[in-house]
N, C-alpha and C positions, 0 to 999 in steps of 0.2 A: 605520711612518716614525718617524722621530725628530723631522723639523721639525714646529713648530707650525702652518705655513701653506703650502697650496698655492704653488707659484713663481707669480707675476704677470708676463704677457707680453702682447703687443698681443692675443693671441687670446681671452685671458680677463678682461682690465682693463676693467672699467667704463667706457663711454664718455661716458656721462650719468649723473647723481645719483650720483656718487663715495661721497656719504655713506651711502647704501642698501647700499653694497658691502661683502662680507665674504668674506675668502679662507683664514680659519683652518678647520682641520678640523672643529672642533666646529660650527660655523656650518654649514659643508656638509652635513655627514653628518646634523644634525638635520632639515634639509629632506628628503634622500633616504630619512631612516627613517622619517619622519611619511608617506609617501606609498607607495599600493600600486602605482600606475602610473607609468611614466615614458614618455616619448617619445623614440626612438634616430632621429637624422637621420643621412644615409649619401648617396652618390653612385653611381648605377650607370650606366656608359657615358654620362656627362655629365648626366644625368637625377637630380635631387634627389628623395629619398624621406624621411617620416617617419612611424615606425611606432609605434604605442603599446604597450605590453607590460607583464607584470608583471616587476619587478627585486627584488633583494636584495644586501645587501652584507655584506662581510668586512673589515673594516680598509679600505684603501683600493681595494679590490677589487669592482667592481661584476658582477653575473651577470645575465642573463635566458636564457630559453628558449624552445622551440618547436618545432613540427613540422621534422623532417630535410628536406622537401620545401618549406620555407619559402623564398622568393627572397631574403628580408633577410639569414635564416640563412646560407644557401649563399653569399651573397656575403660575409659577414664571416669566414666561417672560416678564410680563409687570412691575415688581418691586415689591418682596413680602418679608416681614419682614421674615426671617429665622434664624433659629439655626443650626450650624453645629457642630458635635460632633466628636471626634475620642479618642478610648481608647485602652490601652495596659494590658493585665494581664501578670504580673512578678512573681508573688509568692502566694502561699495559706499559709496563715498564722495560724498555729493551737496553741491554748493556752489550760490554763488548765480551763478554763470555756467556754460556749459557746458564752456568751456575748463578752469575748475579742478575739475571732475569727476575723480573716479578712485577706485583700489581699495585696498584694503589687502591685502598677499599675501606670500608667502613665495616663494622660487622659487632653484634651484639649476642651474648648467648646467656640465657635466663633458665634459673633451675627454680622448681616449686611442684607443688601437689595439684594437679586438675581434679576438679569436681564439676558436676551438672549443677546448672543453676535450676534448681527444683521449684523455686519460689514462682506461681504465676505471675504475679506484678513484675518481679524482678526480670523473668524471663520476657515477658511481654517490652519491658524497657529496653532490654539488650537488643531484641529483634529490630527496635526503631533506632538503637544506636548503631549498630553495623551499616546501618544507611545514612544517619547525621553525622557520623564520624568522619565518613569522606567526602559526603555531598551536604555542607550544613543547611539545615532547616527543610530537607527534602521531605522526611517521613509525613510531616504533616499536611502534604499536598497529595500525597498517594492515597489509594484506597484502603481501606482498612484490612489488616491482616487477619484471613478467616479462620475459625477455630482449627479447622483441618491443617491449614499451613502451619499454625504454631504448633499442633500434635506430630507433624512430620519432622519438625526442625528440633534439635537438640542443642543448646547453649551451653558451652563448657567454659570456667573461669579459672586462673591460677593466679595467686598472689604471688610477686616474684619475691623469693627469699633470699637468693642470691643471684648477682648477674655481673658480668664484665664487659666493657667493649674495647676493641682494639681496633686501630685506626692508622693507616700509612697513606701519607700524604707529602710525598718527598720525590727528589728526581733519581736518577741512576747512580746506582752504588759501585761504581767501578773499582776496582782494584788500583792503585796509584801504577803499577807496572802497566796496565792495560791503556791507561790514558793517551798514549802515543799512539796506539794501533790504528790503520786506516779504515775503521768500521762505523757504522752510522750506529749512534747511540741516542736515546732520548726517551721522552714519555707520550704515549700516544693518548689523549684525555677520551673517556668513554663516558655518554650520557644517554639515559631515557627520556626520549622527547616527544611531547603529545602532537599528535596529529589534528588535522581537521575532523570534528565529527560528523557522521552521517545520518541523516534524520530517518527516522523509521518511516517506512512507507503508508503507515496507515494514521500518520496524525491527522486531526481535525483540522479543518481551515483557522488560520488564525493563532495557533498554537505556536509559541517560539520558545526558544532557548532561554532559561530563567538566567537572570544575571549573577545567581549564586554561582553558577558553574564557570564565572567568566576564570576563575582560579586554574582551570584546565584549558585556558586559551593556546590555541596553536602554535607551536615553538616553545611552550613553558617545557620547563623539565618537571618530570612525575615527582620526584624527591622533594623539590620545592614547593609544589603545589599541595602534596600530602602534608607536609610540614603545617603549610599556612591552614589548611584544613583542620588540623589538630588544634590550633590556636583559636579559630572560631568555634569549636563542639563545645557546647555547652550540654552535659549531662542532664537529663530529666529529673 
């Protein structure tokens, strides 16, 4: 894409708190890339559904995958309007009134048309990408995907047509008249932190954790690790 921002329309324009909204690619992609899970919203026969799934991004194209028998994927493969969201909770904001309690967060909402990746070469490339995007260069070290595994898996792609990001990264928003009240107020930061890995009990002797996984060192923040992995990811 050559434009610096996604187009703004009634579909993706922020209706409230315009000061928190951002439409540029960098802001939207940063929220997407820092997340491991997204939620895909769609409608089947008038019934709304919203399904959590793993996503990955190449440029302005989002991908997700699952079982070929999945109701969601079977519905989307022919070209279905969808809304994809990713969100991060960064802090609990406690004010001196219930009305002014809030949260620090990052979120992105993306609109487009989902369709199946039906070209066999592109599909295999993306089946490798779902590994390499999160664990750089890992796919080449794994045993090959079998034809049956590929047949049992459907890959969906969606070009981001419109999108917006919203971010709150601020302190307590108390009313001036509440500031003197003897009530604790403040921000409780929230992070998703990686813990120490547990080895499979079936590792052959001499097999050690590869250096590429140092991104996910114990004590590291997951969102930071995922952003670093995205920067290292090189599509085939």
